[in-house]
C-alpha positions in Angstrom: 22.3 27.6 -79.1 21.4 31.2 -79.9 17.7 30.7 -79.6 17.6 30.0 -75.8 19.9 32.9 -75.2 17.8 35.3 -77.3 14.7 34.1 -75.4 16.4 34.6 -72.1 17.5 38.1 -73.0 14.0 39.0 -74.1 12.4 37.6 -71.0 14.8 38.6 -68.3 15.7 41.9 -70.0 12.3 43.2 -71.0 9.5 41.0 -69.7 10.4 39.6 -66.2 8.8 41.5 -63.4 10.8 42.9 -60.5 10.6 40.9 -57.3 11.4 42.5 -53.9 13.2 40.4 -51.3 13.2 41.0 -47.5 14.7 38.9 -44.8 14.5 38.2 -41.1 16.5 36.3 -38.5 15.0 34.7 -35.5 15.6 32.1 -32.8 13.7 30.3 -30.1 14.9 31.4 -26.7 14.1 30.5 -23.1 12.9 33.0 -20.5 15.5 31.7 -17.9 19.1 32.3 -18.6 20.0 28.9 -17.4 17.9 27.3 -20.1 18.5 29.9 -22.9 18.9 28.6 -26.4 22.5 29.3 -27.5 21.7 31.3 -30.6 24.6 33.8 -30.4 27.0 33.8 -33.2 29.7 31.2 -32.8 28.2 30.1 -29.5 28.4 26.6 -28.1 28.1 24.4 -31.2 25.7 21.5 -31.4 26.8 20.0 -28.1 26.1 23.3 -26.3 22.7 23.6 -27.9 21.7 20.1 -26.8 22.6 20.9 -23.2 19.7 21.4 -20.7 16.4 22.3 -22.3 17.9 23.8 -25.5 17.2 20.6 -27.4 13.5 21.6 -27.2 14.5 25.0 -28.8 16.2 23.1 -31.7 13.1 21.0 -32.1 11.0 24.1 -32.2 13.3 25.6 -34.8 12.5 22.7 -37.3 8.9 22.7 -36.3 8.7 26.3 -37.3 10.4 25.6 -40.6 8.0 22.9 -41.5 5.1 25.1 -40.4 6.2 28.1 -42.5 6.4 25.8 -45.6 3.1 24.0 -44.9 -0.6 24.3 -45.9 -1.4 25.3 -42.3 0.3 28.7 -42.5 -1.5 29.5 -45.7 -4.8 28.9 -43.9 -3.6 30.9 -40.9 -2.6 33.8 -43.2 -6.0 34.0 -44.8 -7.6 36.3 -42.2 -4.7 38.7 -42.5 -3.5 38.5 -46.1 -4.9 37.3 -49.4 -1.9 35.4 -50.7 -3.6 34.5 -54.0 -4.3 38.2 -54.7 -0.8 39.3 -53.7 1.0 36.8 -56.0 -1.5 37.0 -58.9 -0.9 40.7 -59.5 -1.9 41.3 -63.1 1.0 43.8 -63.4 3.5 40.9 -62.9 4.6 38.8 -65.9 2.6 35.7 -66.7 5.5 33.3 -66.0 6.2 34.7 -62.5 2.7 35.5 -61.2 0.3 33.0 -59.7 -2.8 31.8 -61.4 -5.5 32.7 -58.8 -7.5 29.6 -59.7 -4.7 27.1 -58.9 -5.3 24.2 -56.5 -4.1 24.2 -52.9 -1.3 21.9 -53.9 -0.1 24.2 -56.6 -0.5 27.2 -54.3 1.8 25.5 -51.8 4.4 24.7 -54.4 4.3 28.4 -55.6 4.5 29.5 -51.9 7.6 27.4 -51.3 9.2 29.1 -54.3 8.6 32.6 -53.0 9.6 31.9 -49.4 12.7 30.3 -47.9 13.7 29.1 -44.4 17.2 28.1 -43.5 18.1 26.7 -40.1 21.6 26.8 -38.6 21.8 24.1 -35.9 25.2 25.3 -34.7 23.9 28.7 -33.7 20.1 28.0 -33.4 19.4 30.9 -35.8 16.8 30.6 -38.5 16.9 32.8 -41.6 13.6 33.7 -43.3 13.4 35.1 -46.8 10.3 36.4 -48.6 9.8 37.6 -52.2 6.9 39.6 -53.6 6.2 41.9 -56.5 6.1 45.0 -54.4 8.3 46.0 -51.4 5.3 46.7 -49.2 3.8 43.2 -49.8 7.1 41.5 -49.2 7.4 43.1 -45.8 3.7 42.4 -45.0 4.1 38.7 -45.8 7.3 38.5 -43.8 5.8 40.3 -40.8 2.7 38.0 -40.8 4.8 34.9 -41.1 6.9 36.0 -38.1 3.8 36.8 -36.1 2.2 33.5 -36.8 5.5 31.7 -36.0 5.7 33.5 -32.7 2.1 32.5 -31.9 2.9 28.9 -32.7 5.9 28.9 -30.3 3.8 30.4 -27.6 1.2 27.7 -28.1 3.9 24.9 -27.9 5.3 26.5 -24.8 1.9 26.9 -23.1 0.9 23.4 -24.0 4.1 21.9 -22.5 3.6 23.9 -19.3 -0.1 23.1 -19.1 0.5 19.4 -19.5 3.1 19.5 -16.7 1.0 21.5 -14.4 -2.2 19.6 -15.2 -0.6 16.3 -14.2 0.7 17.8 -10.9 -2.6 19.5 -10.2 -4.4 16.2 -10.8 -2.2 14.6 -8.2 -3.0 17.4 -5.7 -6.7 17.0 -6.3 -6.6 13.2 -5.8 -4.5 13.6 -2.7 -7.0 16.2 -1.3 -9.9 13.9 -1.9 -8.1 11.1 -0.1 -7.4 13.4 2.9 -11.0 14.5 3.0 -12.2 10.9 2.9 -9.8 9.9 5.6 -10.9 12.7 7.9 -14.5 12.0 7.3 -14.0 8.3 8.0 -12.2 9.2 11.3 -15.0 11.6 12.3 -17.8 9.1 11.5 -16.1 6.4 13.6 -15.5 8.8 16.5 -19.2 9.6 16.5 -20.2 6.0 16.3 -17.8 4.9 19.0 -18.6 7.9 21.2 -14.9 8.5 21.7 -12.7 11.4 20.4 -9.3 10.1 21.5 -8.6 6.4 21.4 -5.5 6.9 23.6 -7.6 8.5 26.3 -10.2 5.8 26.0 -7.7 3.0 26.4 -5.9 4.8 29.2 -9.1 5.1 31.1 -9.9 1.4 30.7 -6.4 0.5 31.8 -6.6 2.7 34.9 -9.9 1.1 35.8 -8.5 -2.4 35.4 -5.4 -1.5 37.4 -7.6 -0.2 40.3 -9.6 -3.4 40.4 -6.4 -5.5 40.3 -5.1 -3.6 43.3 -8.3 -4.4 45.2 -7.9 -8.1 44.3 -4.3 -8.0 45.5 -5.3 -6.2 48.7 -8.1 -8.7 49.5 -5.9 -11.7 48.8 -3.2 -10.2 51.1 -5.7 -9.6 53.9 -7.1 -13.1 53.6 -3.6 -14.6 53.9 -2.9 -12.6 57.0 -6.1 -13.6 58.7 -5.7 -17.3 57.9 -2.7 -17.4 60.0 -4.7 -16.7 63.1 -8.3 -17.6 62.2 -10.0 -20.6 60.7 -11.1 -20.6 57.0 -14.8 -20.3 58.0 -14.3 -17.3 60.2 -16.8 -14.5 59.4 -14.0 -12.0 58.6 -12.4 -14.3 56.1 -15.7 -15.2 54.5 -16.6 -11.5 54.1 -13.2 -10.8 52.5 -13.6 -13.8 50.2 -16.9 -12.5 49.0 -15.4 -9.1 48.3 -12.5 -10.8 46.5 -14.9 -12.8 44.3 -16.8 -9.6 43.4 -13.6 -7.8 42.6 -12.4 -10.8 40.4 -15.7 -10.8 38.6 -15.5 -7.1 37.9 -11.9 -7.5 36.7 -12.9 -10.4 34.4 -15.8 -8.3 33.0 -13.5 -5.3 32.4 -10.9 -7.5 30.7 -13.7 -9.0 28.6 -14.8 -5.5 27.5 -11.2 -4.6 26.6 -10.5 -7.7 24.4 -13.9 -8.5 22.9 -17.2 -6.9 21.9 -20.1 -8.7 23.5 -23.5 -8.1 22.0 -25.4 -5.1 23.1 -22.2 -3.5 24.6 -20.5 -2.0 21.6 -16.9 -2.4 20.4 -14.2 -3.5 22.8 -11.3 -1.2 23.8 -8.9 -3.1 21.7 -11.2 -2.9 18.6 -11.8 0.8 19.2 -8.0 1.4 19.6 -7.2 -0.7 16.5 -9.8 0.9 14.3 -8.9 4.4 15.5 -5.2 3.7 14.9 -5.9 2.5 11.3 -8.0 5.5 10.5 -5.6 7.9 12.1 -2.7 6.4 10.3 -4.6 6.7 7.0 -5.4 10.3 7.7 -1.7 11.1 8.6 -0.4 9.2 5.5 -2.9 11.0 3.2 -2.0 14.3 4.7 1.7 13.7 4.0 0.8 12.6 0.5 -1.1 15.8 0.0 1.8 17.9 1.3 4.1 16.0 -1.1 1.7 16.6 -4.0 1.6 20.4 -3.2 5.4 20.4 -3.2 5.4 18.6 -6.5 3.0 21.1 -7.9 5.2 24.0 -6.9 8.2 22.3 -8.3 6.3 21.7 -11.6 5.5 25.5 -11.7 9.1 26.4 -11.2 10.2 23.9 -13.9 7.5 25.1 -16.3 8.7 28.7 -15.8 12.3 27.6 -16.6 11.0 25.9 -19.8 9.0 28.9 -21.0 10.3 29.7 -24.5 9.5 32.4 -27.0 10.5 33.5 -30.5 12.9 36.4 -30.7 13.2 38.1 -34.1 16.5 40.0 -33.7 16.6 41.0 -37.4 13.1 42.3 -38.4 11.9 42.5 -42.0 12.7 45.8 -43.6 11.1 47.5 -46.6 13.3 46.8 -49.6 14.6 49.8 -51.5 15.3 48.0 -54.8 14.2 44.7 -56.4 16.7 41.9 -55.9 15.0 39.3 -58.2 15.1 38.2 -60.9 18.9 38.3 -61.2 18.8 39.2 -64.9 22.4 39.1 -65.9 23.1 36.0 -63.9 20.1 34.1 -65.4 21.0 35.1 -68.9 24.5 34.0 -68.3 23.3 30.7 -66.8 21.1 30.1 -69.9 24.0 30.9 -72.2 26.3 28.5 -70.3 23.7 25.8 -70.2 22.9 26.2 -73.9 26.6 26.1 -74.8 27.0 22.9 -72.7 24.0 21.3 -74.4 25.2 22.3 -77.8 28.7 21.0 -77.1 27.5 17.7 -75.8 25.1 17.4 -78.7 27.9 18.1 -81.2 30.1 15.5 -79.6 27.3 12.9 -79.8 26.6 13.7 -83.4 30.3 13.5 -84.3 30.6 10.2 -82.5 27.6 8.8 -84.4 29.1 9.9 -87.7 32.4 8.2 -87.0 30.7 4.9 -86.4 28.6 5.0 -89.6 
């Protein structure tokens, strides 16, 4: 029992290196007040945090925790800090310092022993703790971790916004192409048909047919009046009948042009009107779809702005004045209590064995 306590006193009392500890508190917040993450003390509880877009903030909170305790942050820290050099300080005792030649897996395990992240889902606040063998290095590591965490939140926010806007912009581009194709198709058909307005073209054909129909009706009425007083073979009646036949022939030809497309005469009026109507309807429909896509893009921009989130460190890392670790008296007492319990349990087991022999 005495040996572990003596060793603990020797190590924690004379050999263990001082370790400085600095902390920071941060939360993921939204740029819009309506979607802000409820990170204020005592605010809202879990139900309030899940309201609106704050569920994404809680998700980011755990993403940050996993990131801070991962290989990735060690790689991201390399351009700024030499973690192996910081924690393999030869001035530190052998048991506490890092072997600079350790593998990446052992480095990660050591890193997780020198850094801590606690997440409070009821307030949305995360607590970061960093230990190092000097006060300056503890603050440097904590500042770098916060800076990388903030960059990660920005990337996550930008990615979410970019994905939303990219989809809306793709719809706008597709709608624009459809509008352009519809207008080009309408223009090409106008040039081929030699008509700009199908309504005007059909109206002109209708007016022409109506005029011929009036002539036919007038000739028929004149013939009926003359037949009351003259024989059918009278010169006047024969002349009117010739004019009537000519008018009827013209009327038939115009109606033929309106309802069919004889060879060498182009498309009929009905074909022109139908094709024009189809192309015009397509252009109007595509224009409305384009307007709708533009409105959706603007709405997506507004929604993306509401979902813009960022990391706010409202308690920044400070330069520690005094070492906080190792807790010498506490660790010695812990070893003493543990040794006493082991010694007591061992003594009871030995006594039990002797009683049964």
